[in-house]
MARRODO-323747 format. One line per 10 residues: their letters; for each residue x, y, z of N, C-alpha, C, O. Coordinates in steps of 0.1 Angstrom, whole numbers, padded with zeros to 4 digits. Example, Ala and Ser with C-alpha at 12.3 -4.5 7.8 and 13.67 -1.06 7.14 Angstrom:
2
AS	0132 -0057 0078 0123 -0045 0078 0132 -0033 0078 0142 -0033 0085 ~ 0128 -0022 0071 0137 -0011 0071 0129 0000 0079 0134 0011 0080
***
This chain:
184
MDALSALLTR	-0198 0158 0096 -0182 0164 0096 -0185 0164 0080 -0191 0155 0075 ~ -0182 0176 0073 -0175 0180 0062 -0165 0170 0053 -0158 0167 0063 ~ -0161 0164 0045 -0153 0156 0035 -0140 0161 0038 -0132 0154 0043 ~ -0138 0176 0035 -0126 0184 0036 -0121 0181 0048 -0110 0175 0050 ~ -0130 0186 0060 -0123 0185 0074 -0119 0170 0079 -0109 0168 0087 ~ -0128 0159 0073 -0124 0142 0074 -0112 0139 0073 -0105 0133 0081 ~ -0108 0147 0057 -0100 0145 0052 -0082 0148 0061 -0072 0141 0063 ~ -0086 0162 0063 -0073 0172 0074 -0072 0169 0083 -0061 0172 0089 ~ -0085 0161 0092 -0080 0159 0105 -0078 0143 0111 -0075 0140 0123 ~ -0079 0136 0101 -0082 0122 0103 -0070 0119 0105 -0062 0121 0096
TSVPRVTGPV	-0065 0113 0117 -0054 0104 0121 -0055 0091 0133 -0063 0089 0142 ~ -0045 0085 0128 -0052 0072 0137 -0052 0066 0144 -0040 0065 0148 ~ -0064 0057 0155 -0069 0057 0168 -0061 0045 0171 -0069 0036 0169 ~ -0049 0040 0175 -0046 0027 0182 -0051 0021 0191 -0050 0008 0192 ~ -0058 0031 0201 -0062 0022 0213 -0079 0029 0213 -0082 0041 0214 ~ -0090 0018 0212 -0100 0018 0212 -0106 0005 0218 -0100 -0006 0219 ~ -0119 0008 0220 -0123 -0001 0229 -0141 -0003 0227 -0147 0003 0218 ~ -0146 -0014 0237 -0164 -0012 0231 -0176 -0002 0232 -0176 0004 0243 ~ -0183 -0001 0227 -0191 -0011 0225 -0189 -0011 0210 -0189 0000 0205 ~ -0187 -0023 0199 -0188 -0021 0186 -0196 -0010 0183 -0203 -0004 0191
PSEETLQAMF	-0195 -0005 0169 -0202 0011 0165 -0215 0003 0159 -0216 -0009 0156 ~ -0225 0013 0159 -0241 0013 0156 -0240 0006 0141 -0234 0011 0132 ~ -0246 -0004 0138 -0249 -0007 0125 -0252 -0001 0111 -0254 -0005 0100 ~ -0253 0010 0119 -0257 0022 0111 -0248 0028 0104 -0248 0030 0092 ~ -0236 0031 0117 -0224 0036 0115 -0212 0022 0108 -0201 0022 0102 ~ -0219 0014 0109 -0209 0004 0103 -0216 0003 0087 -0208 0001 0078 ~ -0227 0004 0085 -0229 0004 0071 -0225 0016 0068 -0221 0011 0057 ~ -0223 0026 0067 -0221 0043 0067 -0202 0035 0062 -0193 0029 0057 ~ -0204 0036 0064 -0184 0028 0062 -0181 0019 0052 -0172 0021 0044 ~ -0188 0009 0051 -0189 -0002 0039 -0193 0002 0027 -0192 -0004 0017
AAALRAPDHG	-0201 0015 0030 -0209 0022 0020 -0202 0035 0011 -0204 0039 0000 ~ -0191 0038 0025 -0178 0042 0016 -0171 0037 0012 -0163 0043 0004 ~ -0168 0023 0014 -0159 0020 0004 -0159 0012 -0008 -0151 0004 -0014 ~ -0171 0015 -0011 -0176 0010 -0021 -0174 0019 -0032 -0175 0015 -0044 ~ -0171 0034 -0027 -0174 0045 -0038 -0157 0045 -0039 -0153 0055 -0045 ~ -0149 0040 -0036 -0135 0040 -0038 -0133 0036 -0057 -0140 0029 -0064 ~ -0121 0045 -0059 -0119 0045 -0073 -0118 0028 -0074 -0115 0020 -0065 ~ -0121 0026 -0091 -0125 0011 -0095 -0121 0013 -0107 -0125 0024 -0111 ~ -0113 0008 -0117 -0110 0011 -0129 -0118 0001 -0133 -0115 -0009 -0127 ~ -0130 0000 -0145 -0136 -0009 -0150 -0145 -0015 -0141 -0151 -0025 -0144
QLRPWRFLRI	-0147 -0011 -0132 -0160 -0010 -0122 -0158 -0029 -0115 -0168 -0035 -0111 ~ -0145 -0035 -0114 -0143 -0051 -0110 -0146 -0048 -0095 -0140 -0059 -0090 ~ -0149 -0043 -0086 -0151 -0043 -0070 -0142 -0055 -0066 -0146 -0065 -0060 ~ -0130 -0052 -0069 -0120 -0065 -0065 -0116 -0061 -0048 -0106 -0056 -0042 ~ -0127 -0064 -0045 -0127 -0065 -0031 -0133 -0075 -0020 -0143 -0078 -0025 ~ -0131 -0079 -0011 -0141 -0080 0000 -0140 -0079 0014 -0128 -0081 0017 ~ -0147 -0076 0027 -0144 -0076 0038 -0148 -0085 0045 -0158 -0091 0041 ~ -0140 -0091 0060 -0147 -0096 0066 -0147 -0090 0078 -0137 -0083 0082 ~ -0159 -0093 0088 -0161 -0085 0100 -0159 -0098 0108 -0164 -0109 0107 ~ -0147 -0092 0118 -0145 -0102 0126 -0145 -0094 0143 -0137 -0085 0147
EGESLQRLAD	-0158 -0103 0152 -0162 -0092 0161 -0168 -0106 0172 -0168 -0117 0168 ~ -0172 -0103 0184 -0172 -0114 0192 -0166 -0123 0193 -0155 -0121 0195 ~ -0170 -0139 0193 -0167 -0150 0194 -0152 -0150 0184 -0141 -0155 0187 ~ -0157 -0143 0172 -0146 -0144 0159 -0136 -0137 0165 -0124 -0140 0161 ~ -0136 -0130 0171 -0123 -0124 0175 -0112 -0132 0183 -0100 -0130 0182 ~ -0119 -0143 0192 -0112 -0156 0201 -0107 -0159 0185 -0097 -0153 0182 ~ -0112 -0168 0175 -0104 -0172 0162 -0097 -0164 0157 -0086 -0168 0156 ~ -0100 -0156 0154 -0085 -0148 0149 -0076 -0145 0161 -0066 -0138 0157 ~ -0076 -0150 0176 -0068 -0145 0184 -0058 -0161 0182 -0046 -0160 0183 ~ -0065 -0171 0180 -0061 -0187 0178 -0056 -0183 0164 -0044 -0179 0166
LFGAAALADN	-0060 -0182 0153 -0051 -0182 0141 -0036 -0173 0142 -0026 -0179 0137 ~ -0035 -0158 0150 -0029 -0152 0156 -0011 -0163 0163 0001 -0165 0162 ~ -0022 -0167 0170 -0010 -0179 0187 -0003 -0190 0173 0008 -0193 0171 ~ -0018 -0193 0164 -0011 -0205 0156 0001 -0201 0146 0010 -0208 0142 ~ -0002 -0190 0144 0010 -0186 0134 0023 -0184 0139 0033 -0189 0135 ~ 0022 -0177 0147 0031 -0177 0157 0039 -0191 0161 0052 -0191 0160 ~ 0032 -0203 0167 0042 -0209 0168 0044 -0221 0155 0052 -0230 0154 ~ 0035 -0217 0145 0040 -0222 0133 0057 -0216 0127 0063 -0221 0118 ~ 0059 -0206 0133 0072 -0202 0128 0079 -0202 0138 0090 -0197 0136 ~ 0078 -0207 0151 0085 -0204 0157 0080 -0219 0169 0073 -0215 0179
PALAQAEVES	0081 -0232 0170 0075 -0239 0180 0080 -0240 0192 0076 -0248 0201 ~ 0089 -0232 0193 0092 -0237 0214 0091 -0217 0216 0099 -0211 0223 ~ 0083 -0214 0211 0078 -0201 0219 0073 -0202 0231 0066 -0211 0234 ~ 0075 -0194 0238 0070 -0190 0251 0054 -0189 0256 0049 -0179 0251 ~ 0048 -0196 0263 0034 -0194 0265 0034 -0181 0263 0028 -0177 0253 ~ 0040 -0170 0272 0037 -0158 0271 0036 -0152 0257 0025 -0148 0252 ~ 0047 -0151 0250 0051 -0149 0234 0036 -0153 0227 0029 -0144 0223 ~ 0033 -0163 0227 0021 -0167 0224 0010 -0163 0227 0001 -0165 0219 ~ 0007 -0158 0235 -0006 -0148 0248 -0006 -0135 0237 -0015 -0131 0230 ~ 0010 -0127 0239 0012 -0116 0227 0005 -0116 0217 -0004 -0108 0214
ARGKALRSPL	0011 -0127 0210 0005 -0126 0195 -0010 -0129 0197 -0017 -0123 0189 ~ -0017 -0136 0204 -0030 -0135 0205 -0035 -0124 0204 -0044 -0119 0196 ~ -0027 -0115 0216 -0031 -0103 0220 -0031 -0095 0208 -0035 -0084 0212 ~ -0030 -0094 0197 -0031 -0088 0191 -0044 -0085 0182 -0048 -0075 0176 ~ -0051 -0101 0185 -0062 -0101 0177 -0076 -0096 0184 -0087 -0097 0180 ~ -0071 -0091 0195 -0082 -0086 0204 -0079 -0073 0213 -0083 -0071 0225 ~ -0071 -0062 0203 -0070 -0048 0206 -0084 -0041 0207 -0086 -0030 0213 ~ -0098 -0049 0200 -0108 -0038 0198 -0116 -0043 0193 -0113 -0052 0184 ~ -0131 -0041 0198 -0143 -0051 0195 -0143 -0055 0182 -0146 -0066 0178 ~ -0138 -0045 0173 -0142 -0053 0160 -0126 -0050 0150 -0117 -0041 0151
VIASISCAVD	-0128 -0061 0143 -0114 -0065 0137 -0119 -0060 0117 -0129 -0068 0116 ~ -0118 -0058 0111 -0124 -0051 0096 -0109 -0061 0085 -0099 -0054 0082 ~ -0111 -0068 0083 -0100 -0074 0070 -0107 -0077 0056 -0115 -0085 0052 ~ -0097 -0067 0051 -0098 -0058 0040 -0087 -0063 0029 -0076 -0060 0027 ~ -0096 -0074 0023 -0092 -0085 0012 -0092 -0075 -0006 -0101 -0068 -0009 ~ -0082 -0076 -0014 -0081 -0072 -0023 -0085 -0086 -0032 -0077 -0095 -0031 ~ -0094 -0089 -0040 -0095 -0101 -0047 -0095 -0099 -0063 -0104 -0095 -0070 ~ -0083 -0102 -0067 -0079 -0090 -0082 -0087 -0103 -0092 -0089 -0115 -0091 ~ -0089 -0095 -0100 -0095 -0102 -0111 -0088 -0104 -0125 -0086 -0094 -0132 ~ -0085 -0115 -0131 -0077 -0118 -0140 -0081 -0108 -0153 -0091 -0111 -0158
TPKVPALEQD	-0074 -0100 -0158 -0080 -0090 -0168 -0067 -0084 -0176 -0056 -0082 -0171 ~ -0071 -0082 -0186 -0057 -0075 -0192 -0058 -0060 -0195 -0049 -0053 -0201 ~ -0070 -0054 -0188 -0070 -0040 -0189 -0065 -0031 -0174 -0059 -0021 -0172 ~ -0071 -0041 -0166 -0065 -0035 -0149 -0057 -0042 -0147 -0061 -0054 -0146 ~ -0043 -0040 -0145 -0035 -0051 -0138 -0040 -0051 -0120 -0045 -0043 -0112 ~ -0034 -0064 -0118 -0036 -0067 -0104 -0035 -0057 -0090 -0043 -0053 -0082 ~ -0018 -0053 -0094 -0014 -0042 -0086 -0026 -0028 -0084 -0031 -0023 -0074 ~ -0029 -0026 -0098 -0041 -0016 -0096 -0053 -0018 -0089 -0058 -0008 -0084 ~ -0058 -0028 -0089 -0068 -0033 -0078 -0070 -0036 -0069 -0081 -0037 -0063 ~ -0051 -0038 -0062 -0051 -0043 -0048 -0050 -0025 -0043 -0054 -0022 -0031
LATACATHAM	-0045 -0016 -0051 -0045 0001 -0046 -0064 0000 -0048 -0071 0004 -0039 ~ -0067 -0004 -0055 -0085 0000 -0057 -0089 -0001 -0033 -0092 0006 -0024 ~ -0085 -0015 -0035 -0089 -0020 -0023 -0084 -0015 -0011 -0090 -0015 -0001 ~ -0070 -0011 -0014 -0065 0000 0000 -0072 0015 -0002 -0068 0023 0006 ~ -0081 0020 -0012 -0087 0032 -0012 -0100 0030 -0006 -0105 0038 0002 ~ -0106 0017 -0011 -0117 0016 -0001 -0113 0012 0016 -0122 0005 0021 ~ -0104 0014 0021 -0102 0008 0031 -0098 0021 0035 -0099 0023 0047 ~ -0094 0030 0028 -0091 0043 0033 -0102 0052 0031 -0101 0062 0038 ~ -0111 0051 0025 -0127 0053 0025 -0133 0052 0041 -0136 0060 0050 ~ -0132 0036 0040 -0136 0032 0057 -0129 0039 0065 -0138 0045 0071
LLAAHAQGVG	-0116 0044 0071 -0112 0051 0080 -0118 0061 0076 -0128 0060 0083 ~ -0119 0073 0069 -0125 0087 0068 -0139 0082 0075 -0140 0087 0087 ~ -0147 0075 0071 -0164 0077 0071 -0161 0074 0086 -0169 0079 0094 ~ -0152 0065 0092 -0154 0060 0104 -0148 0076 0117 -0154 0078 0128 ~ -0140 0082 0112 -0134 0096 0115 -0146 0099 0118 -0150 0100 0129 ~ -0154 0103 0103 -0165 0117 0105 -0173 0112 0114 -0178 0122 0121 ~ -0179 0099 0119 -0188 0095 0128 -0183 0092 0142 -0189 0085 0150 ~ -0166 0103 0145 -0169 0100 0157 -0162 0084 0165 -0162 0082 0177 ~ -0156 0074 0153 -0154 0063 0156 -0136 0064 0154 -0129 0069 0145 ~ -0134 0058 0167 -0115 0051 0164 -0114 0040 0158 -0120 0029 0159
AVWRTGPFAV	-0101 0046 0150 -0096 0034 0134 -0088 0034 0133 -0083 0045 0134 ~ -0079 0023 0133 -0064 0020 0125 -0061 0006 0122 -0062 -0006 0127 ~ -0058 0011 0112 -0048 0004 0098 -0034 -0004 0099 -0024 0003 0096 ~ -0034 -0018 0101 -0024 -0025 0108 -0021 -0037 0095 -0030 -0041 0086 ~ -0011 -0040 0095 -0006 -0049 0085 0001 -0063 0098 -0004 -0071 0106 ~ 0013 -0061 0093 0025 -0066 0100 0024 -0084 0097 0018 -0089 0087 ~ 0029 -0087 0103 0036 -0106 0095 0025 -0116 0094 0026 -0127 0088 ~ 0009 -0110 0104 0000 -0116 0103 -0007 -0120 0093 -0013 -0131 0093 ~ -0007 -0107 0078 -0013 -0102 0071 -0011 -0109 0058 -0018 -0110 0048 ~ 0002 -0117 0062 0007 -0124 0053 0015 -0140 0058 0025 -0146 0056
HPVVREGLGL	0006 -0140 0065 0011 -0157 0071 0000 -0168 0065 -0012 -0167 0065 ~ 0007 -0176 0061 -0002 -0188 0054 -0012 -0192 0063 -0024 -0193 0059 ~ -0006 -0193 0079 -0019 -0200 0089 -0030 -0188 0090 -0042 -0192 0091 ~ -0026 -0173 0088 -0040 -0163 0094 -0048 -0164 0079 -0061 -0163 0078 ~ -0037 -0167 0065 -0046 -0166 0049 -0052 -0181 0052 -0061 -0182 0043 ~ -0052 -0189 0057 -0058 -0203 0048 -0069 -0200 0061 -0080 -0202 0056 ~ -0070 -0196 0073 -0078 -0196 0083 -0090 -0184 0076 -0101 -0186 0071 ~ -0085 -0177 0077 -0099 -0167 0072 -0102 -0167 0058 -0110 -0159 0052 ~ -0097 -0177 0051 -0105 -0185 0037 -0105 -0177 0026 -0114 -0173 0019 ~ -0087 -0171 0026 -0081 -0166 0015 -0080 -0176 0002 -0076 -0187 0004
AAHEKLIAFL	-0083 -0172 -0008 -0081 -0177 -0021 -0065 -0174 -0028 -0060 -0164 -0025 ~ -0058 -0182 -0035 -0042 -0181 -0035 -0041 -0170 -0042 -0030 -0167 -0045 ~ -0054 -0159 -0049 -0049 -0153 -0057 -0053 -0135 -0050 -0052 -0125 -0056 ~ -0057 -0137 -0034 -0066 -0128 -0025 -0053 -0125 -0018 -0045 -0133 -0014 ~ -0052 -0110 -0017 -0043 -0104 -0008 -0052 -0099 0002 -0064 -0097 -0001 ~ -0045 -0097 0017 -0050 -0093 0027 -0042 -0080 0024 -0030 -0080 0020 ~ -0050 -0067 0026 -0043 -0058 0023 -0045 -0050 0035 -0041 -0039 0034 ~ -0051 -0052 0046 -0056 -0047 0057 -0060 -0054 0070 -0062 -0066 0069 ~ -0061 -0050 0084 -0066 -0053 0096 -0069 -0038 0099 -0061 -0030 0103 ~ -0082 -0036 0096 -0091 -0022 0105 -0092 -0025 0119 -0101 -0033 0121
YVGQPVGPLR	-0085 -0022 0131 -0087 -0021 0142 -0102 -0010 0144 -0102 0002 0141 ~ -0112 -0015 0149 -0128 -0001 0148 -0129 -0005 0161 -0127 -0016 0167 ~ -0133 0011 0165 -0138 0012 0184 -0141 0024 0190 -0137 0034 0185 ~ -0148 0024 0203 -0149 0038 0206 -0129 0042 0211 -0121 0036 0218 ~ -0128 0055 0203 -0117 0062 0210 -0115 0060 0227 -0123 0063 0235 ~ -0102 0055 0227 -0096 0055 0245 -0085 0067 0247 -0074 0066 0243 ~ -0092 0078 0254 -0082 0090 0253 -0084 0099 0244 -0092 0099 0235 ~ -0075 0109 0245 -0078 0123 0236 -0075 0119 0223 -0066 0110 0223 ~ -0080 0123 0212 -0075 0120 0199 -0061 0135 0196 -0061 0147 0199 ~ -0049 0125 0187 -0041 0129 0186 -0045 0142 0174 -0051 0141 0163
SPQPLAIADY	-0040 0151 0178 -0038 0160 0163 -0028 0155 0158 -0019 0149 0163 ~ -0031 0159 0141 -0023 0160 0125 -0012 0164 0131 -0014 0166 0143 ~ -0002 0166 0127 0012 0177 0127 0009 0176 0117 0003 0167 0110 ~ 0014 0194 0115 0011 0200 0099 0023 0195 0097 0031 0193 0105 ~ 0023 0193 0080 0034 0191 0072 0034 0202 0057 0024 0205 0051 ~ 0048 0208 0053 0048 0216 0046 0042 0209 0031 0045 0198 0027 ~ 0035 0216 0026 0033 0210 0014 0044 0208 0001 0046 0200 -0008 ~ 0050 0220 0004 0060 0219 -0007 0072 0211 -0002 0081 0210 -0010 ~ 0073 0207 0006 0081 0193 0007 0079 0182 -0003 0087 0174 -0008 ~ 0063 0183 -0005 0060 0171 -0010 0054 0171 -0025 0048 0162 -0031
VQSW	0056 0183 -0028 0048 0191 -0044 0057 0199 -0049 0061 0210 -0044 ~ 0061 0192 -0064 0069 0201 -0073 0064 0204 -0085 0058 0194 -0090 ~ 0065 0215 -0091 0067 0213 -0105 0073 0205 -0114 0085 0202 -0112 ~ 0069 0202 -0124 0075 0193 -0135 0075 0201 -0146 0079 0197 -0157
***
């Protein structure tokens, strides 16, 4: 798939299943991430591959975070929180680790990490892999942050849920460019 086709046809694939994409496919996704715009070549990102038994550990973190917020939570609600970690055979945690420098603001470094994350989504789509970007309250929850080993200055930008698409892919809805682009 050429780059323009990937950009124009990519949609989120919220329902995926196993197996985990091949190592060659994943390496192409990570290589694409490393080509993101990066002022100062700081490479202010890192990525955690969460798969196999590590998904159960992530589920445990999500359950613990839910219980930390509400110790009286019913077991079914704890299991619902845990299940969010188990929606795909692979979760990639995309983390911004901004460097303290006067030349490049932390926000720009966070955005570079977001661009790297988007590049992974595009590379997944171009290779026929299903992926969706998710955040939600667990992305900023102290229990999850600590459990994943984030430093105080790091930000979890996204959880990418990656796997084989379940069912037909959605077609992107056409948008009127004129609704979003103006001359100044």
